[in-house]
N, C-alpha and C positions, 0 to 999 in steps of 0.2 A: 227240586232238590238236585239240580245239576252240580252245584258246588260240592255237596256231600259226595256225590258219585265221583267227581274228579279227585277230591281229597282221598277218598278211600282207595281209588284206583292206584294212586301214587303210594299210599301207605302199604296196601296189601300187595302190590307188585313188589315193593322192596322187601316185605316179609317173605314172600315166596322165593325171591332171589337168594335171601339169606339162608333158606332152609330147603334147598333143592333135593337133598338126599332123602327127605322124608315125604316127598310127594306133594308138591304144591305148597299149600299154606301150612307148613309145619306138621303135616300128618293129620290135620283136623279134617276129617272126611265130610262131615255134614256142614256144607257151606251155608245152608239156610239157618242152621243152629248158630253158626258164627255171627251171622247178621242179627239174629235174635239176641245173642249175648251182648254184642256191641250196642244194640238198640236199648237193651235193658240197663246198660251202664250210662248211656248218654241221653236217652229220651226224657222229655219233661215229665212224662207219667211213668217212668221206669222205676225199678226198685231203689235206685240211688237218689231219686229226686232230680234227675237231669244233671247237666254239667255243674250247675250251682251246688247241688247236693253232693256231687262227687268232690268238689273243691272243699266243702265243709268236712267231709270224711277225712280227706288228706290233712286238713288243718288240725283236726282232732287227734290224728295219729302223729302230729309233729312234722308233717311233710308238706306244710303249706308253701314253703319256699320251692319245693320240687315241682309241684303242680303249677305254682305261679310262674316258674321258668318256662313251662310248656305253653302257658297262655301268653306270657310276655313276648317281647320281640327279640330277646337275646338267645343265647344257646340254651338248649334243653338239658337240664340235669338228668342224669340217668336214674332209674329206679330198679330195685331188685325185686325178684319174686317175693321174697320175705316181706319187704316193705309194702308191696301190693296186698299181700295177704293180711298184714297188720291193718292197713288202711280200710280195705273192703270187708274184712272179716272172713273167717274160715267158712262160715255157712254160705256166704255169697260165692266164694271161690268154688266150693264144693258143688253148689247148685249149677254154676256155669259149666264146670267140668263135666258134670253128669249130663247136662243137656247136649254137650258135644261128644260124649262118649269117650272122654279122655280122663286121665288123672290130673291132679293139681300140679304135679311136677312137670307135666307136659304143657299145661295151660299157662302157668305163671310166666315162663320166659317169653312166650308169644305175646301175652298182654304187656309185659315189660318193654317189649320192642314196639308194639303197635300203639299203645295208648299215648306215649309222649308225642309221637309223630302225628297221630290223628288229632289230638287236642291242639297241638301247635298249629296245624293247618286249618282247623275249624275256627281258630281265633286269630285271624290275620291282623286285626287291629289292636291286639295286645290286651283284650278284655273279654270276659264272658258276655255273649250276646244277651241283651236285656230280655228278649223273648225266648231265650233258650234255643235248643236245636230242633224243636218239634216234638210231637208225640211219638210214642212207640210205633204206632201203625204207619206213620209217615216215614220214619227212619227204616223200619223193617222192609217196606216196599222198595226203597232206594237201595238199601244194603243187599237185599236178596238179588235184585236185578244185576247189581254190580258184581257180586260174588259169583253168580251163575256165568257171567261173561268171563271171569277169571279162570273158570274151570277148563275152558277150551284151549 
């Protein structure tokens, strides 16, 4: 999972630089929880059905062009916290926020910053990988190791 580690290092490093006043990764104290949340969104066996399932959720919410821009080779279209909540559902956002010990208003801007860059870099060929991004356990191990490294 070296590619995932590299991608998340770039994405999370950028997120940390954008939010220095809140202590590292936007004030999200439980880095293992952040890894779990991202794994749950992107893993083949996660709550969203992997990256393909996430694409379907965005398409159903009328945001197929937005997530398509993150996957494609052009510029990434921005997404708002409200759009993310609409696409993922309030229950999913509340569940992720609870796992991280933050409220949705704290979580949504972080996800709005991280998801486009993360998905963009995980799809360098402009399409969703046929085999997906791996199972939750695989992603969790890689994400946790990476995030623990970011803490120091």
